[in-house]
TIRO-2110 file (N, C-alpha, C; in Angstrom, 1 decimal):
// TIRO-2110
-12.2, -17.2, 53.9, N, 1, A
-11.6, -18.6, 54.1, CA, 1, A
-11.5, -19.3, 52.8, C, 1, A
-12.5, -19.2, 52.0, N, 2, A
-12.5, -19.8, 50.7, CA, 2, A
-11.4, -19.3, 49.8, C, 2, A
-11.2, -18.0, 49.9, N, 3, A
-10.2, -17.3, 49.1, CA, 3, A
-8.8, -17.8, 49.5, C, 3, A
-8.6, -18.0, 50.7, N, 4, A
-7.3, -18.5, 51.2, CA, 4, A
-7.0, -19.9, 50.7, C, 4, A
-8.0, -20.7, 50.7, N, 5, A
-7.9, -22.1, 50.2, CA, 5, A
-7.5, -22.1, 48.7, C, 5, A
-8.1, -21.2, 47.9, N, 6, A
-7.8, -21.1, 46.5, CA, 6, A
-6.4, -20.7, 46.3, C, 6, A
-5.8, -20.0, 47.2, N, 7, A
-4.4, -19.6, 47.0, CA, 7, A
-3.4, -20.6, 47.6, C, 7, A
-3.7, -21.2, 48.7, N, 8, A
-2.8, -22.1, 49.4, CA, 8, A
-2.7, -23.5, 48.7, C, 8, A
-3.8, -24.0, 48.2, N, 9, A
-3.8, -25.4, 47.6, CA, 9, A
-2.9, -25.4, 46.4, C, 9, A
-3.0, -24.5, 45.4, N, 10, A
-2.1, -24.5, 44.3, CA, 10, A
-0.7, -24.3, 44.7, C, 10, A
-0.4, -23.5, 45.7, N, 11, A
1.0, -23.4, 46.1, CA, 11, A
1.6, -24.7, 46.7, C, 11, A
0.7, -25.4, 47.5, N, 12, A
1.2, -26.7, 48.0, CA, 12, A
1.4, -27.7, 46.9, C, 12, A
0.5, -27.8, 45.9, N, 13, A
0.7, -28.7, 44.8, CA, 13, A
1.9, -28.3, 44.0, C, 13, A
2.2, -27.1, 43.8, N, 14, A
3.4, -26.6, 43.1, CA, 14, A
4.6, -27.0, 43.8, C, 14, A
4.7, -26.8, 45.1, N, 15, A
5.8, -27.2, 45.9, CA, 15, A
6.0, -28.7, 45.9, C, 15, A
5.0, -29.5, 46.0, N, 16, A
5.1, -30.9, 46.0, CA, 16, A
5.7, -31.4, 44.6, C, 16, A
5.2, -30.9, 43.5, N, 17, A
5.7, -31.4, 42.2, CA, 17, A
7.1, -30.9, 41.9, C, 17, A
7.5, -29.7, 42.4, N, 18, A
8.8, -29.2, 42.2, CA, 18, A
9.8, -30.0, 42.9, C, 18, A
9.4, -30.5, 44.1, N, 19, A
10.4, -31.3, 44.9, CA, 19, A
10.5, -32.7, 44.5, C, 19, A
9.7, -33.2, 43.6, N, 20, A
9.7, -34.6, 43.2, CA, 20, A
10.6, -34.8, 42.0, C, 20, A
11.2, -33.8, 41.4, N, 21, A
12.0, -33.9, 40.3, CA, 21, A
11.3, -34.2, 39.0, C, 21, A
10.0, -33.9, 39.0, N, 22, A
9.2, -34.1, 37.8, CA, 22, A
9.5, -33.1, 36.7, C, 22, A
9.7, -33.6, 35.5, N, 23, A
10.1, -32.7, 34.4, CA, 23, A
8.8, -32.2, 33.8, C, 23, A
8.5, -31.0, 33.9, N, 24, A
7.3, -30.4, 33.4, CA, 24, A
7.6, -29.6, 32.2, C, 24, A
6.7, -29.8, 31.2, N, 25, A
6.7, -29.0, 30.0, CA, 25, A
5.8, -27.8, 30.2, C, 25, A
6.3, -26.6, 30.0, N, 26, A
5.4, -25.4, 30.2, CA, 26, A
4.5, -25.2, 29.0, C, 26, A
3.4, -24.6, 29.3, N, 27, A
2.4, -24.3, 28.3, CA, 27, A
2.2, -22.8, 28.3, C, 27, A
2.3, -22.2, 27.1, N, 28, A
2.2, -20.8, 26.9, CA, 28, A
1.2, -20.6, 25.8, C, 28, A
0.0, -20.0, 26.1, N, 29, A
-1.1, -19.9, 25.2, CA, 29, A
-1.4, -21.2, 24.5, C, 29, A
-1.4, -22.3, 25.2, N, 30, A
-1.8, -23.5, 24.6, CA, 30, A
-0.7, -24.3, 24.0, C, 30, A
0.5, -23.7, 23.9, N, 31, A
1.6, -24.4, 23.3, CA, 31, A
2.3, -25.3, 24.3, C, 31, A
2.7, -26.5, 24.0, N, 32, A
3.4, -27.3, 24.9, CA, 32, A
4.9, -27.4, 24.4, C, 32, A
5.8, -26.8, 25.2, N, 33, A
7.2, -26.7, 24.8, CA, 33, A
8.1, -27.2, 25.9, C, 33, A
9.2, -28.0, 25.5, N, 34, A
10.1, -28.5, 26.5, CA, 34, A
10.7, -27.4, 27.3, C, 34, A
10.8, -27.6, 28.6, N, 35, A
11.4, -26.5, 29.5, CA, 35, A
12.8, -26.2, 29.1, C, 35, A
13.6, -27.2, 28.6, N, 36, A
15.0, -26.9, 28.2, CA, 36, A
15.1, -26.0, 27.0, C, 36, A
14.1, -25.9, 26.2, N, 37, A
14.1, -25.2, 24.9, CA, 37, A
14.3, -23.7, 25.2, C, 37, A
15.3, -23.1, 24.6, N, 38, A
15.5, -21.7, 24.8, CA, 38, A
15.4, -20.9, 23.4, C, 38, A
15.7, -21.6, 22.3, N, 39, A
15.7, -21.0, 21.0, CA, 39, A
14.9, -21.8, 20.0, C, 39, A
14.5, -21.0, 18.9, N, 40, A
13.8, -21.6, 17.8, CA, 40, A
14.3, -21.0, 16.6, C, 40, A
14.3, -21.7, 15.5, N, 41, A
14.8, -21.2, 14.2, CA, 41, A
13.8, -21.6, 13.1, C, 41, A
13.6, -20.7, 12.1, N, 42, A
12.8, -21.0, 11.0, CA, 42, A
13.6, -20.6, 9.8, C, 42, A
13.9, -21.6, 9.0, N, 43, A
14.7, -21.4, 7.7, CA, 43, A
13.7, -21.0, 6.6, C, 43, A
14.1, -20.1, 5.8, N, 44, A
13.3, -19.6, 4.7, CA, 44, A
12.7, -20.8, 3.9, C, 44, A
11.4, -20.9, 3.7, N, 45, A
10.8, -21.9, 2.9, CA, 45, A
11.0, -21.6, 1.4, C, 45, A
11.5, -22.6, 0.7, N, 46, A
11.8, -22.5, -0.7, CA, 46, A
10.5, -22.8, -1.5, C, 46, A
10.4, -22.3, -2.7, N, 47, A
9.2, -22.6, -3.5, CA, 47, A
9.6, -23.6, -4.6, C, 47, A
9.1, -24.8, -4.4, N, 48, A
9.4, -25.9, -5.3, CA, 48, A
8.2, -26.3, -6.1, C, 48, A
7.1, -25.5, -6.0, N, 49, A
5.9, -25.8, -6.8, CA, 49, A
6.1, -25.5, -8.2, C, 49, A
5.3, -26.1, -9.1, N, 50, A
5.4, -25.9, -10.5, CA, 50, A
5.1, -24.5, -10.9, C, 50, A
4.2, -23.8, -10.1, N, 51, A
3.9, -22.4, -10.3, CA, 51, A
4.5, -21.6, -9.2, C, 51, A
5.5, -20.8, -9.5, N, 52, A
6.2, -20.1, -8.5, CA, 52, A
5.6, -18.6, -8.4, C, 52, A
5.1, -18.3, -7.3, N, 53, A
4.6, -17.0, -7.1, CA, 53, A
5.5, -16.1, -6.3, C, 53, A
6.0, -15.0, -6.8, N, 54, A
6.9, -14.1, -6.1, CA, 54, A
6.4, -13.7, -4.7, C, 54, A
7.2, -13.8, -3.7, N, 55, A
6.8, -13.4, -2.4, CA, 55, A
6.2, -14.4, -1.5, C, 55, A
5.7, -15.5, -2.1, N, 56, A
5.1, -16.5, -1.2, CA, 56, A
6.0, -17.2, -0.2, C, 56, A
7.2, -17.4, -0.6, N, 57, A
8.2, -18.0, 0.3, CA, 57, A
8.4, -17.1, 1.5, C, 57, A
8.5, -15.8, 1.3, N, 58, A
8.7, -14.9, 2.4, CA, 58, A
7.4, -14.8, 3.3, C, 58, A
6.3, -14.8, 2.6, N, 59, A
5.0, -14.7, 3.3, CA, 59, A
4.8, -15.9, 4.3, C, 59, A
5.1, -17.1, 3.8, N, 60, A
4.9, -18.3, 4.7, CA, 60, A
6.0, -18.3, 5.8, C, 60, A
7.2, -18.0, 5.4, N, 61, A
8.3, -18.0, 6.4, CA, 61, A
8.0, -16.9, 7.5, C, 61, A
7.6, -15.7, 7.1, N, 62, A
7.3, -14.6, 8.1, CA, 62, A
6.1, -15.0, 8.9, C, 62, A
5.1, -15.6, 8.3, N, 63, A
3.9, -15.9, 9.1, CA, 63, A
4.3, -17.0, 10.2, C, 63, A
5.1, -17.9, 9.9, N, 64, A
5.5, -18.9, 10.9, CA, 64, A
6.4, -18.3, 12.0, C, 64, A
7.3, -17.4, 11.6, N, 65, A
8.1, -16.7, 12.6, CA, 65, A
7.2, -15.9, 13.5, C, 65, A
6.3, -15.1, 12.9, N, 66, A
5.4, -14.3, 13.7, CA, 66, A
4.6, -15.1, 14.7, C, 66, A
4.1, -16.3, 14.2, N, 67, A
3.3, -17.2, 15.1, CA, 67, A
4.2, -17.7, 16.3, C, 67, A
5.4, -18.1, 16.0, N, 68, A
6.3, -18.6, 17.0, CA, 68, A
6.6, -17.5, 18.0, C, 68, A
6.8, -16.3, 17.5, N, 69, A
7.1, -15.1, 18.4, CA, 69, A
5.9, -14.8, 19.3, C, 69, A
4.7, -14.8, 18.7, N, 70, A
3.5, -14.5, 19.4, CA, 70, A
3.1, -15.5, 20.4, C, 70, A
3.3, -16.8, 20.1, N, 71, A
2.8, -17.9, 20.9, CA, 71, A
3.8, -18.6, 21.8, C, 71, A
5.1, -18.2, 21.8, N, 72, A
6.1, -18.8, 22.6, CA, 72, A
7.0, -17.7, 23.2, C, 72, A
7.8, -18.0, 24.1, N, 73, A
8.7, -17.0, 24.6, CA, 73, A
10.2, -17.4, 24.3, C, 73, A
10.3, -18.2, 23.2, N, 74, A
11.6, -18.7, 22.8, CA, 74, A
12.3, -17.6, 22.0, C, 74, A
13.7, -17.5, 22.1, N, 75, A
14.4, -16.6, 21.3, CA, 75, A
14.6, -17.1, 19.9, C, 75, A
14.3, -16.2, 18.9, N, 76, A
14.4, -16.6, 17.5, CA, 76, A
15.9, -16.4, 17.1, C, 76, A
16.4, -17.5, 16.5, N, 77, A
17.8, -17.5, 16.0, CA, 77, A
17.7, -17.9, 14.5, C, 77, A
18.8, -17.5, 13.8, N, 78, A
18.7, -17.7, 12.3, CA, 78, A
18.8, -19.2, 11.9, C, 78, A
19.5, -20.0, 12.7, N, 79, A
19.6, -21.4, 12.4, CA, 79, A
20.1, -22.2, 13.6, C, 79, A
19.8, -23.5, 13.6, N, 80, A
20.3, -24.3, 14.7, CA, 80, A
19.6, -24.1, 16.0, C, 80, A
18.3, -23.7, 16.0, N, 81, A
17.6, -23.6, 17.2, CA, 81, A
17.3, -24.9, 17.9, C, 81, A
17.0, -24.8, 19.2, N, 82, A
16.7, -26.0, 20.0, CA, 82, A
15.5, -26.7, 19.3, C, 82, A
14.6, -25.9, 18.8, N, 83, A
13.5, -26.4, 18.0, CA, 83, A
13.6, -25.7, 16.6, C, 83, A
13.4, -26.4, 15.5, N, 84, A
13.6, -25.7, 14.2, CA, 84, A
12.6, -26.2, 13.2, C, 84, A
12.4, -25.3, 12.3, N, 85, A
11.5, -25.5, 11.1, CA, 85, A
12.2, -25.3, 9.8, C, 85, A
12.0, -26.1, 8.9, N, 86, A
12.5, -25.8, 7.5, CA, 86, A
11.5, -26.5, 6.6, C, 86, A
11.5, -26.1, 5.3, N, 87, A
10.5, -26.7, 4.4, CA, 87, A
10.5, -26.0, 3.1, C, 87, A
9.5, -26.4, 2.3, N, 88, A
9.3, -25.9, 1.0, CA, 88, A
7.8, -25.9, 0.6, C, 88, A
7.5, -25.0, -0.3, N, 89, A
6.2, -25.0, -0.9, CA, 89, A
6.2, -26.0, -2.0, C, 89, A
5.3, -27.0, -2.0, N, 90, A
5.4, -28.1, -2.9, CA, 90, A
4.3, -28.0, -4.0, C, 90, A
3.2, -27.3, -3.7, N, 91, A
2.1, -27.2, -4.7, CA, 91, A
1.4, -25.9, -4.5, C, 91, A
1.0, -25.3, -5.6, N, 92, A
0.2, -24.0, -5.7, CA, 92, A
-0.6, -24.1, -6.9, C, 92, A
-1.9, -24.3, -6.7, N, 93, A
-2.7, -24.6, -8.0, CA, 93, A
-4.1, -24.2, -7.8, C, 93, A
-4.8, -24.1, -8.9, N, 94, A
-6.3, -24.0, -8.9, CA, 94, A
-6.8, -25.0, -9.9, C, 94, A
-7.9, -25.6, -9.6, N, 95, A
-8.5, -26.6, -10.4, CA, 95, A
-10.0, -26.5, -10.3, C, 95, A
-10.7, -27.0, -11.4, N, 96, A
-12.2, -27.0, -11.3, CA, 96, A
-12.7, -27.9, -10.3, C, 96, A
-13.7, -27.5, -9.6, N, 97, A
-14.3, -28.4, -8.5, CA, 97, A
-15.6, -29.0, -8.9, C, 97, A
-16.5, -28.2, -9.4, N, 98, A
-17.8, -28.6, -9.9, CA, 98, A
-18.1, -28.1, -11.3, C, 98, A
-18.8, -28.9, -12.0, N, 99, A
-19.1, -28.5, -13.4, CA, 99, A
-20.5, -28.2, -13.5, C, 99, A
-20.9, -27.1, -14.2, N, 100, A
-22.3, -26.7, -14.4, CA, 100, A
-22.8, -27.5, -15.6, C, 100, A
-24.1, -27.2, -15.9, N, 101, A
-24.7, -27.9, -17.0, CA, 101, A
-24.1, -27.7, -18.4, C, 101, A
-23.4, -26.6, -18.6, N, 102, A
-22.8, -26.3, -19.9, CA, 102, A
-21.3, -26.8, -19.9, C, 102, A
-21.0, -27.7, -19.0, N, 103, A
-19.7, -28.3, -18.9, CA, 103, A
-18.6, -27.2, -18.6, C, 103, A
-18.9, -26.2, -17.9, N, 104, A
-18.0, -25.2, -17.5, CA, 104, A
-17.9, -25.3, -15.9, C, 104, A
-16.7, -25.0, -15.4, N, 105, A
-16.6, -25.0, -14.0, CA, 105, A
-17.5, -24.0, -13.3, C, 105, A
-18.2, -24.5, -12.3, N, 106, A
-19.0, -23.6, -11.5, CA, 106, A
-18.3, -23.1, -10.3, C, 106, A
-17.4, -23.9, -9.8, N, 107, A
-16.6, -23.6, -8.6, CA, 107, A
-15.2, -24.1, -8.9, C, 107, A
-14.2, -23.4, -8.4, N, 108, A
-12.8, -23.7, -8.5, CA, 108, A
-12.2, -23.9, -7.1, C, 108, A
-11.2, -24.7, -7.0, N, 109, A
-10.5, -24.9, -5.7, CA, 109, A
-9.1, -24.4, -5.9, C, 109, A
-8.7, -23.5, -5.0, N, 110, A
-7.3, -23.0, -5.0, CA, 110, A
-6.6, -23.6, -3.8, C, 110, A
-5.5, -24.2, -4.0, N, 111, A
-4.8, -24.9, -2.9, CA, 111, A
-3.3, -24.6, -2.9, C, 111, A
-2.8, -24.7, -1.6, N, 112, A
-1.3, -24.5, -1.4, CA, 112, A
-0.9, -25.7, -0.5, C, 112, A
0.2, -26.3, -0.9, N, 113, A
0.8, -27.4, 0.0, CA, 113, A
2.2, -27.0, 0.4, C, 113, A
2.5, -27.3, 1.6, N, 114, A
3.8, -27.0, 2.2, CA, 114, A
4.4, -28.2, 2.9, C, 114, A
5.6, -28.6, 2.6, N, 115, A
6.2, -29.7, 3.3, CA, 115, A
7.1, -29.1, 4.4, C, 115, A
6.9, -29.6, 5.6, N, 116, A
7.6, -29.0, 6.7, CA, 116, A
8.4, -30.1, 7.5, C, 116, A
9.6, -29.8, 7.8, N, 117, A
10.5, -30.6, 8.6, CA, 117, A
10.7, -29.9, 9.9, C, 117, A
10.2, -30.5, 11.0, N, 118, A
10.3, -29.9, 12.3, CA, 118, A
11.2, -30.8, 13.1, C, 118, A
12.2, -30.2, 13.8, N, 119, A
13.2, -30.9, 14.6, CA, 119, A
13.0, -30.4, 16.0, C, 119, A
12.7, -31.3, 16.9, N, 120, A
12.7, -31.1, 18.4, CA, 120, A
14.0, -31.7, 18.9, C, 120, A
14.9, -30.8, 19.3, N, 121, A
16.2, -31.2, 19.7, CA, 121, A
16.2, -32.0, 21.1, C, 121, A
15.1, -32.1, 21.7, N, 122, A
15.0, -32.7, 23.0, CA, 122, A
14.2, -34.0, 23.0, C, 122, A
13.3, -34.1, 22.0, N, 123, A
12.5, -35.3, 21.9, CA, 123, A
12.3, -35.6, 20.5, C, 123, A
13.1, -36.6, 19.9, N, 124, A
13.0, -36.9, 18.5, CA, 124, A
11.6, -37.4, 18.1, C, 124, A
10.9, -38.0, 19.1, N, 125, A
9.6, -38.6, 18.8, CA, 125, A
8.6, -37.4, 18.4, C, 125, A
8.9, -36.2, 18.8, N, 126, A
8.0, -35.1, 18.5, CA, 126, A
8.4, -34.4, 17.2, C, 126, A
9.6, -34.8, 16.6, N, 127, A
10.0, -34.2, 15.3, CA, 127, A
9.1, -34.9, 14.2, C, 127, A
9.0, -34.1, 13.1, N, 128, A
8.2, -34.7, 12.0, CA, 128, A
8.6, -34.1, 10.7, C, 128, A
8.3, -34.8, 9.6, N, 129, A
8.4, -34.4, 8.2, CA, 129, A
7.1, -34.7, 7.6, C, 129, A
6.3, -33.6, 7.3, N, 130, A
4.9, -33.8, 6.9, CA, 130, A
4.5, -32.7, 5.9, C, 130, A
3.6, -33.0, 5.0, N, 131, A
3.1, -32.1, 4.1, CA, 131, A
1.7, -31.6, 4.5, C, 131, A
1.5, -30.3, 4.5, N, 132, A
0.2, -29.7, 5.0, CA, 132, A
-0.4, -29.1, 3.7, C, 132, A
-1.7, -29.3, 3.5, N, 133, A
-2.4, -28.7, 2.4, CA, 133, A
-3.6, -28.1, 2.9, C, 133, A
-3.9, -26.9, 2.4, N, 134, A
-5.1, -26.2, 2.7, CA, 134, A
-5.7, -25.6, 1.4, C, 134, A
-7.0, -25.4, 1.3, N, 135, A
-7.6, -24.8, 0.1, CA, 135, A
-8.7, -23.9, 0.4, C, 135, A
-9.1, -23.2, -0.6, N, 136, A
-10.3, -22.3, -0.5, CA, 136, A
-11.0, -22.5, -1.8, C, 136, A
-12.3, -22.6, -1.8, N, 137, A
-13.1, -22.6, -3.1, CA, 137, A
-13.6, -21.2, -3.4, C, 137, A
-13.7, -21.0, -4.7, N, 138, A
-14.2, -19.7, -5.2, CA, 138, A
-15.0, -19.9, -6.5, C, 138, A
-15.9, -19.0, -6.7, N, 139, A
-16.8, -19.1, -7.9, CA, 139, A
-16.0, -18.9, -9.2, C, 139, A
-16.3, -19.6, -10.2, N, 140, A
-15.7, -19.5, -11.5, CA, 140, A
-16.0, -18.2, -12.2, C, 140, A
-16.9, -17.4, -11.6, N, 141, A
-17.2, -16.1, -12.2, CA, 141, A
-16.1, -15.1, -11.9, C, 141, A
-15.1, -15.5, -11.1, N, 142, A
-14.0, -14.7, -10.8, CA, 142, A
-12.7, -15.3, -11.4, C, 142, A
-11.9, -14.4, -11.9, N, 143, A
-10.5, -14.9, -12.3, CA, 143, A
-9.7, -15.1, -11.1, C, 143, A
-8.8, -16.1, -11.1, N, 144, A
-8.0, -16.3, -9.9, CA, 144, A
-7.2, -15.0, -9.5, C, 144, A
-6.8, -14.3, -10.5, N, 145, A
-6.1, -13.0, -10.2, CA, 145, A
-6.9, -12.0, -9.4, C, 145, A
-8.2, -12.1, -9.5, N, 146, A
-9.1, -11.2, -8.7, CA, 146, A
-9.2, -11.6, -7.3, C, 146, A
-9.1, -12.9, -7.0, N, 147, A
-9.3, -13.4, -5.6, CA, 147, A
-8.0, -14.0, -5.0, C, 147, A
-7.0, -14.1, -5.7, N, 148, A
-5.8, -14.8, -5.3, CA, 148, A
-5.2, -14.2, -4.0, C, 148, A
-5.0, -12.9, -3.9, N, 149, A
-4.4, -12.3, -2.7, CA, 149, A
-5.1, -12.7, -1.4, C, 149, A
-6.5, -12.5, -1.5, N, 150, A
-7.3, -12.8, -0.3, CA, 150, A
-7.3, -14.3, 0.1, C, 150, A
-7.4, -15.1, -1.0, N, 151, A
-7.4, -16.6, -0.7, CA, 151, A
-6.1, -17.0, -0.2, C, 151, A
-5.0, -16.5, -0.8, N, 152, A
-3.7, -16.9, -0.3, CA, 152, A
-3.5, -16.5, 1.2, C, 152, A
-3.9, -15.3, 1.6, N, 153, A
-3.8, -14.9, 3.0, CA, 153, A
-4.6, -15.8, 3.9, C, 153, A
-5.8, -16.2, 3.5, N, 154, A
-6.6, -17.1, 4.3, CA, 154, A
-5.9, -18.5, 4.4, C, 154, A
-5.4, -19.0, 3.3, N, 155, A
-4.8, -20.3, 3.3, CA, 155, A
-3.5, -20.4, 4.1, C, 155, A
-2.7, -19.3, 4.0, N, 156, A
-1.5, -19.2, 4.7, CA, 156, A
-1.8, -19.2, 6.2, C, 156, A
-2.8, -18.5, 6.7, N, 157, A
-3.2, -18.5, 8.1, CA, 157, A
-3.5, -19.9, 8.5, C, 157, A
-4.3, -20.6, 7.7, N, 158, A
-4.7, -22.0, 8.1, CA, 158, A
-3.5, -22.9, 8.1, C, 158, A
-2.6, -22.8, 7.2, N, 159, A
-1.4, -23.7, 7.1, CA, 159, A
-0.5, -23.4, 8.3, C, 159, A
-0.3, -22.2, 8.7, N, 160, A
0.6, -21.8, 9.8, CA, 160, A
-0.1, -22.4, 11.1, C, 160, A
-1.4, -22.2, 11.3, N, 161, A
-2.0, -22.8, 12.4, CA, 161, A
-1.8, -24.3, 12.5, C, 161, A
-2.0, -25.0, 11.4, N, 162, A
-1.8, -26.5, 11.3, CA, 162, A
-0.4, -26.8, 11.7, C, 162, A
0.6, -26.1, 11.1, N, 163, A
2.0, -26.4, 11.4, CA, 163, A
2.3, -26.2, 12.9, C, 163, A
1.9, -25.0, 13.4, N, 164, A
2.2, -24.7, 14.8, CA, 164, A
1.5, -25.7, 15.7, C, 164, A
0.3, -26.1, 15.4, N, 165, A
-0.4, -27.0, 16.3, CA, 165, A
0.2, -28.4, 16.2, C, 165, A
0.7, -28.8, 15.1, N, 166, A
1.3, -30.1, 15.0, CA, 166, A
2.6, -30.2, 15.8, C, 166, A
3.3, -29.0, 15.8, N, 167, A
4.6, -29.0, 16.5, CA, 167, A
4.4, -28.8, 18.0, C, 167, A
3.5, -28.0, 18.4, N, 168, A
3.4, -27.6, 19.8, CA, 168, A
2.2, -28.0, 20.6, C, 168, A
1.2, -28.4, 19.9, N, 169, A
0.0, -28.9, 20.6, CA, 169, A
-0.2, -30.4, 20.4, C, 169, A
0.7, -31.0, 19.6, N, 170, A
0.7, -32.4, 19.4, CA, 170, A
-0.6, -33.0, 19.0, C, 170, A
-1.3, -32.5, 18.0, N, 171, A
-2.5, -33.1, 17.5, CA, 171, A
-2.2, -34.1, 16.5, C, 171, A
END
């Protein structure tokens, strides 16, 4: 009997809301996306930072595309999607964070900033133009070139999570 109630109650609630003309946004793995949205586009992020690192534009663009494909069921189009992302890398730098007794940096901070313009074609209130910055600290006993690839990978993951969450989880 308890099992039947578990099945019937949700069906009744679904039928009631479907008949009321309520506009429901579907959620797929935590993402909140308008039901009307069928396509998404991600334009290649350009590198406008003072230090241009080869491949970073493609790494960030591909990571956002991969996240959208994995977390939504929207069709990816090259441009003009119902929901769209474009942007640029605005900063890529390392700087001393703490100084030791001999006036040398003990820790350094490596950071990447990305400006993102997100357009929600169905609700302009959810569109945004925002800069996201993430960083990782590393010991000054390492040259940046020794840790750069690993730190970049970690920072890009955090940036993409922030961008996706801002667009679809509305934090």
